[in-house]
N, C-alpha and C positions, 0 to 999 in steps of 0.2 A: 486214234487221234481225232480231235475235233476239226471240222472244216473251217477254213479261213476265207474271208471275203476276198474275191479276186474278180473284178469287173473288167472284162476284156471283150473285144470283138476282133478276131484275128490277132494281128500284132498291135492293135490300138488299145492302149490302156485307158479305161474310162474312169480316171481318178485324178488325184492332185498333180501327178506328173505331167498331165496335159491341161492343168488349170480347170479341171472338171469336177463338179460336185453333183452326184446323183440324188435326186429328190424322191423318185418314185419308179418302181418297176411293176408292171401288171402283165398278166397272161390271160389269154382267152382261147379255150378249146371248145370244139363243138362237133356234134354228129349230124350230118345233113340227112335227117330222117325224111323219107318220102312216104306220104300217106295218101291213100286213095279211098274216097267215099264209096260205101256200098249202097247201091240204089234201093229205095223202099225199105230201108232199115236203119237203125241207129248204128253208129260206130264206123270204123274204117279198117282197111288193110294197110299195115305198115311193115316196111322191110326192116330187117335187122341191120342197122347202119354201122359203119366203121368211122373211126375218128378222121376228121378232116385235118387240114394244116393248123398249126398253132400260131397265134398272133401274140407277139411280145412287144410291149411298148415301154421304152426307157425314156424318162424325162429328167432334166437337170438344168444346171446353169454352167456357164463358162466365163472365166474372168480374164481380164487383161490389165496391163499397167498403163496403157494408152490406147487410143483408137487404133493405131497401126498394129499394136501388139494383140489387141482383141480380134481384129480382123484376121491376123495371121493364125491365131489359135482356132478361130472358127473355120478357116480354110483347112487346117490340119484335121480337125474333127470331121468336116464334111468329106474330105478326100478319103479318110480312113474308113468311113462308113460305106463308101462306094466300091469296095473291092470284091463285090460278088458274094458267092457262098462262102461263109466263114464260120469258125467256131465261136459261139457266144458263151461266156461263162459268167456265173455269179459267185462261184467259189472255186477252190482248188481241186474239187473232187468230181464235178459233173460238168458236162457241156452239151450244147445242142447246135446242130448245123442250121443256119438260117441266112437270109439275105435281106437287105434293106428294101422296104416298100415305100415308106414316106419319111421325109425329113423336113422339119420346119424350125425356124428360130425367130426370135424377136429381141430387140435391144431394150433392156431395162434402163441402161445408162450408156450412151453412145460410145463412151471412152473407157468404160469399166466392166460392164457385165451384160451378157445376153442369156436368155432362157431358150431351151431347145427341147425338141421331142423327136424321137426316132421310133418308127414301127418296123419290126422285123417279122418275116414269115418263115416258119420252119416247116418244110414240106414233110419231113418225118417228125411227128409231133411228140418226141420223147427226149427227156434228158438222159444222157448216157454217162456211164462211169469212165473216168479218165484211165482207170486201170482195168484191162480186159480180164474176164474170167476165162478159165481154161480147164480142160480135162484131157489127160493123155493116159491111155490104158490099152491093154491087150485083152479085151473082154472075151469071156466064153461065148461061143456062138449060141444065140437064142436065149441068153440069160440077161435080164434087165439089170441096170445099175443106175444110181442117182447122180444127177448134176443139179446145181442150184443157181437160179437167178435171184440175187439178193435185193432186187428192186421191187417195185410194186406194179410193173407193167410188163407186157410181153416183150421179148427181144429176139433179134435175128441171130442166126448161128451159121458158122462155117464148119463143115464136117470134112475132115481129111482122113482117108482110109489108105493105109500102106500095108499091103500083104508081104509076107516073107517068101511066099511061093506064088506062082501065077494064079490069078483069080479070074475065071471066065464065067460070065453069066451066073455069078454066085454071090451077089452082094445085096443085102437089104439093110436099111437103117430105119428105125422107128422111134418116135416119141410117143410112148403108149399113154402118157398123161394127156396129150392133146389129140391122140388118134391120127397122127401124121406119119406117113410112111413114104420112103422112096426106094426104088430098085434100080440097079445099074446092070444093063444087059451086055455090056462090052467086056473086053479083056484088059485086065490091069497086070502088067508084068511084075515080076518079083522085085520088091524094094522100090517100085515106082508109086507115085501118089495119085489118088483120085480125090479131087477137091469138089465138093458140092457147097457152093457159097450162096446163102440167102442174103445177099447184099450186106455182108459184114465188112468187106473190104471196099466195095464200091456201091453205086446205086443199080448195078446190073446183076441179074441172076447169072451165076457161072457154074458150068460143069466142065472140069478140066481133067483130062487123063494125061499125066506126065506133061502138064502145062499146055496141052492142045485141047481146043474146044471139042466137046463130044456130047452136046445136048441130045443128039439122035438116039443115044443108048440109055437115056435117062427117062424114068417113068415115076410119076407120083408127086409128092409135095416137097417144096423147099421148107426145111424144118425150122421152127423157132421154139422158144422156151416160154412157158408161162412164168409168172412171178412165183417164187418159192421153189420147192423141190419138184423135179421132173424125173420120171423113169424113162430111160432110153435103152434101146436094145439093138445090137448088131447081130446079123445072121450072115455067115459067110465062112471063108477059109480060116482055118485055125491059125493061131499065132499072128494075127493081123493087128497092127497098131491103129487105134481109132483116136483121133484128136478132135476136140471141139473147142472153138473159140467164140466168145460172145462178150457183150458188155451189159452189165446190169443196167436196167432201164427203169425210168420213173415217168409218171404222167406229169 
């Protein structure tokens, strides 16, 4: 199905239901590259930078039937934008978490129309699929299999490992495509879950053994997926269920 336009910030609809017309949406991403000059020679040393936060600017106008009505509509818009970290959407398929940085408005006509501009900052600078991707399997130990991130940017993954027999210091998971590996040195009881969450559910790294924190027994990388096909590999107790959850991601 084709995507349909859906402009929202949290529960606030940025459309005609709130007397709003959007005129422009712009995005700005950047990598804060640090470069250091080399004495007595041309050139510099530059680090390999990572993406910084994404800035998204939304501009439009808002209408009213009278001064009082226009003021009320502006109040509704302003208060709706002040609700902290929220999902911003442009369509029904993708979203990005962001918060308001700046808001300004000006009256075109004191009793009929005002123009406004809002700038949002997304600390995690990727658009995410509304529908999560998943893989649930009981893989052969040490044998790779493929999972696919259908976006064009890397994405975070939550790995859940549930053995059918006790698993003691016998668990490794790897994304061989990215060269990322983690090992768990603790003991997971039969039919209990080990969750290694690279900020899929929250903004915190989590290692949970039967819902209890156990970072102390974790070594290695919190895994993510490249855009496209990734080969992942579980090494551990036979007949273990391995579940992956992620959201396809776009720049």
